[in-house]
C-alpha positions in Angstrom: 8.5 2.4 -30.8 8.2 -0.7 -28.1 8.1 -3.8 -29.8 6.4 -6.0 -27.1 5.3 -9.5 -27.7 3.4 -10.1 -24.9 1.0 -7.5 -22.7 2.6 -6.2 -19.4 0.8 -6.7 -16.1 1.5 -4.1 -13.4 2.8 -5.1 -10.0 4.2 -4.0 -6.9 5.9 -7.4 -5.9 8.9 -7.4 -3.4 11.8 -9.6 -5.1 15.3 -10.9 -4.2 17.8 -10.8 -7.1 20.5 -13.6 -6.4 23.5 -11.8 -8.8 26.6 -14.2 -8.8 29.3 -12.4 -7.5 27.4 -9.6 -6.3 25.0 -11.5 -3.9 21.5 -10.7 -2.7 19.4 -7.7 -4.1 16.6 -6.5 -3.0 13.7 -5.0 -5.8 10.7 -4.2 -6.5 8.8 -6.0 -9.8 6.9 -3.0 -11.3 5.3 -5.0 -13.9 5.9 -8.2 -15.9 4.6 -10.3 -18.8 4.9 -14.0 -20.0 8.4 -13.5 -20.7 9.9 -10.8 -18.8 10.1 -8.3 -15.9 11.1 -4.8 -15.0 12.8 -5.0 -11.5 13.1 -1.6 -9.6 16.4 -1.6 -7.4 17.7 1.4 -5.6 20.1 3.4 -8.0 23.6 2.5 -6.6 22.7 -1.4 -7.4 24.9 -2.4 -10.4 23.9 -5.4 -12.9 25.2 -6.3 -16.0 23.4 -6.5 -19.3 23.1 -10.3 -20.4 24.0 -11.3 -16.7 22.6 -14.8 -15.6 20.6 -14.1 -12.4 17.8 -15.8 -10.1 14.7 -14.1 -9.2 12.7 -14.6 -6.2 8.8 -13.9 -6.4 6.1 -14.3 -3.4 3.4 -16.2 -5.3 0.6 -16.1 -2.5 2.2 -18.3 0.5 5.1 -19.9 -1.5 8.1 -17.9 -3.1 9.1 -19.1 -6.3 12.4 -18.7 -7.8 13.1 -18.1 -11.7 16.0 -17.9 -14.1 16.7 -14.9 -16.4 19.0 -12.7 -18.1 19.4 -9.1 -17.6 18.0 -7.5 -21.2 17.9 -3.6 -20.2 19.2 -1.5 -17.5 17.5 2.1 -16.5 18.6 4.8 -14.0 16.0 3.0 -11.3 15.9 -0.9 -12.0 16.9 -3.2 -14.9 14.4 -5.5 -17.0 15.4 -9.3 -17.3 14.1 -12.2 -19.6 13.2 -15.4 -18.2 15.4 -18.1 -19.1 13.3 -21.5 -19.2 9.8 -20.6 -20.1 8.6 -24.1 -18.6 9.4 -24.0 -15.6 6.7 -24.8 -12.2 7.8 -21.2 -11.1 7.0 -19.3 -14.2 3.6 -21.6 -14.5 2.4 -19.7 -11.0 3.6 -16.1 -12.1 1.7 -16.8 -15.5 -0.9 -17.8 -13.3 -0.9 -13.8 -11.6 -1.0 -12.4 -15.7 -3.8 -10.2 -16.1 -4.9 -9.6 -12.5 -4.9 -5.8 -11.7 -3.7 -6.3 -8.2 -1.2 -8.1 -6.3 -1.6 -11.2 -4.6 -2.3 -11.0 -0.8 0.4 -11.6 1.6 3.4 -10.1 -0.5 4.5 -7.7 2.1 7.9 -8.7 3.5 6.3 -7.5 7.0 2.9 -9.7 6.2 5.1 -12.9 6.1 4.8 -13.2 2.4 8.6 -12.9 1.5 11.6 -13.8 3.3 13.7 -11.2 4.9 17.2 -11.3 3.3 19.9 -8.7 4.4 
C-alpha cells in the first residue's frame, strides 16, 4: 500500500540530473508531485539512496533546477524528494501540477531543453 501525501501528475518531461562524482544523466520525469518526482533512466545508471543531486527541468521556455535527494531506486529509474520546498523553480513546477499534458517546447529537438552529452 502506498502512503502518498500529494497527488501525482503524469508527465513526459525530459530532465538532466547532475550527480556529484557521476556527472550528468539524461532521463525523463514520468510523474511528479509537489514534493517529489520519479525519473526514468537507462537501466545501467547507478545512483545511490540518499544521494544529493540537482534535477534540471524545462518549464516553458526556461530550464529550472531543483535540489533533491534520492529516496527510492527501481530497475528503470529512481524517485527523488525535493530538498527545498520554497524555491522559484519548485513554484514553476507546482504551476504545472494538475495539468494532464506537458507544456509546449519540452522536446530537446524543439529547443525546449539544452542537449548535454
